[in-house]
C-alpha positions in Angstrom: -5.0 -85.3 11.3 -7.9 -84.7 14.0 -10.9 -82.6 12.7 -12.3 -81.8 16.0 -9.3 -80.2 17.6 -9.2 -76.5 18.3 -6.4 -75.9 16.2 -8.0 -77.3 12.7 -11.4 -75.5 13.6 -9.5 -72.1 13.5 -7.7 -73.0 10.5 -10.6 -74.0 8.9 -12.4 -70.8 9.9 -9.5 -68.4 8.7 -9.5 -70.2 5.3 -13.4 -69.6 5.1 -13.2 -65.9 6.2 -10.3 -65.5 3.5 -12.2 -67.0 1.0 -15.2 -65.0 1.5 -13.2 -61.7 1.6 -11.6 -62.6 -1.8 -15.0 -63.3 -3.2 -16.6 -60.1 -2.2 -13.8 -58.1 -3.4 -14.2 -59.5 -6.9 -17.3 -57.9 -7.1 -16.3 -54.8 -5.6 -15.6 -51.8 -7.9 -12.0 -50.7 -8.8 -10.5 -48.4 -6.9 -10.0 -45.3 -8.3 -6.3 -44.6 -6.7 -5.5 -41.4 -4.9 -8.1 -38.9 -4.3 -7.7 -35.7 -6.5 -6.1 -32.6 -5.0 -6.2 -30.5 -7.9 -7.0 -27.3 -7.1 -10.0 -25.1 -8.6 -7.5 -22.2 -9.5 -3.7 -21.9 -9.3 -2.0 -20.9 -6.4 -0.9 -17.7 -8.6 -4.5 -16.7 -9.6 -5.5 -17.2 -5.8 -2.9 -14.7 -4.4 -2.7 -12.1 -7.0 -6.8 -12.2 -7.4 -7.0 -10.9 -3.8 -8.3 -7.7 -3.0 -6.3 -6.2 -0.5 -8.8 -3.0 -0.5 -11.8 -4.8 0.0 -13.0 -4.2 3.1 -12.4 -0.2 2.8 -12.4 0.4 -1.3 -11.0 4.3 -0.5 -8.6 3.5 2.0 -5.7 4.4 -0.3 -7.2 7.5 -2.2 -5.4 11.0 -1.7 -7.2 12.4 1.3 -8.3 9.5 3.1 -6.3 10.0 6.1 -8.7 12.5 7.5 -11.3 9.3 8.0 -8.3 7.4 9.7 -8.2 7.6 13.4 -4.7 9.2 13.6 -3.5 11.1 16.7 0.0 11.8 18.4 0.7 9.9 21.6 0.3 11.3 24.8 3.2 12.4 26.9 3.1 11.3 30.4 5.4 13.1 33.0 8.1 10.4 34.2 7.2 7.6 31.8 7.7 9.2 28.3 10.7 10.4 26.4 11.1 14.2 27.1 13.9 16.1 25.5 16.4 18.0 27.8 15.4 21.2 28.6 11.7 20.9 28.2 9.0 20.0 30.5 6.6 17.2 29.8 4.0 20.0 29.4 6.0 22.0 26.9 7.1 18.9 25.0 3.3 18.1 24.7 2.4 21.6 23.6 5.4 21.7 21.1 4.4 18.1 19.6 0.7 19.1 19.4 1.5 22.2 17.4 3.5 20.3 15.0 0.9 18.0 14.5 -1.5 21.1 13.8 0.8 22.2 10.8 1.5 19.0 9.5 -2.2 18.5 9.3 -2.7 21.8 7.8 -0.2 21.1 5.2 -2.0 17.9 4.3 -5.4 19.6 3.8 -3.8 22.1 1.8 -2.0 19.5 -0.5 -5.6 17.6 -0.4 -7.4 20.7 -2.0 -5.0 21.2 -5.0 -5.3 17.3 -5.9 -6.8 16.8 -9.2 -6.4 20.3 -10.1 -4.7 20.1 -13.6 -4.0 22.4 -16.4 -5.4 21.8 -19.8 -2.1 21.3 -21.8 -4.1 22.1 -25.2 -4.4 25.6 -23.5 -0.6 25.8 -22.6 0.4 24.5 -25.8 -1.5 27.2 -27.8 -0.2 29.8 -25.3 3.2 28.7 -26.1 2.7 28.9 -30.0 3.6 25.2 -30.7 0.7 24.9 -32.6 1.3 27.5 -35.5 5.2 28.4 -35.2 8.4 27.4 -34.1 9.3 30.8 -32.4 9.3 28.8 -28.9 12.5 26.9 -30.0 14.5 29.9 -30.6 13.5 31.4 -27.1 15.9 31.2 -24.4 14.0 29.0 -22.1 12.8 26.6 -25.2 9.1 27.2 -24.4 9.3 26.3 -20.7 8.0 28.7 -18.1 10.6 29.8 -16.0 9.8 29.4 -12.1 10.1 32.4 -9.8 13.2 32.5 -7.5 14.0 34.3 -4.3 17.1 35.7 -5.7 18.0 37.6 -8.9 20.4 35.5 -11.0 20.7 37.9 -13.8 23.9 39.1 -12.3 22.5 42.7 -12.3 23.0 45.1 -9.6 20.2 46.7 -8.3 20.4 50.5 -8.3 18.8 51.3 -5.1 19.2 54.5 -3.0 21.5 54.3 -0.3 20.8 54.8 3.2 22.2 58.2 4.4 21.1 58.1 8.1 18.8 60.2 10.1 19.0 63.6 8.7 
């Protein structure tokens, strides 16, 4: 054994370093284990708590279509589909006419939105609150809708055309 040899000096240095690390580790606080990965709220709560209408609260209200930038695409001659028998200009006019009709129908329906009949008034008019006469009626108290045709089966007695006299 030669204490001045480089091998023994390296071994001694390694032993001293390990001893210092071990003694320092004895005074260090114990590790807490893995860092917590607990979410503040569950995934279910996070997903179902989302408000998809947050940016524009009234985007799904009836009549909100007027606020949106909806338009019919333009027809370009030669690069857009045009039905046989029509020119690009005719087809564009037809599409514009249909879009206008659709918009007018939508506006007409928006005006009717939120207009309700008072059920109490209907109930009293039918007589349900005082008597049961409505139960004996042929339509059981329901209002009958007008139809285009007469479904009673009766023949209309109308004057026949006798020609030009």
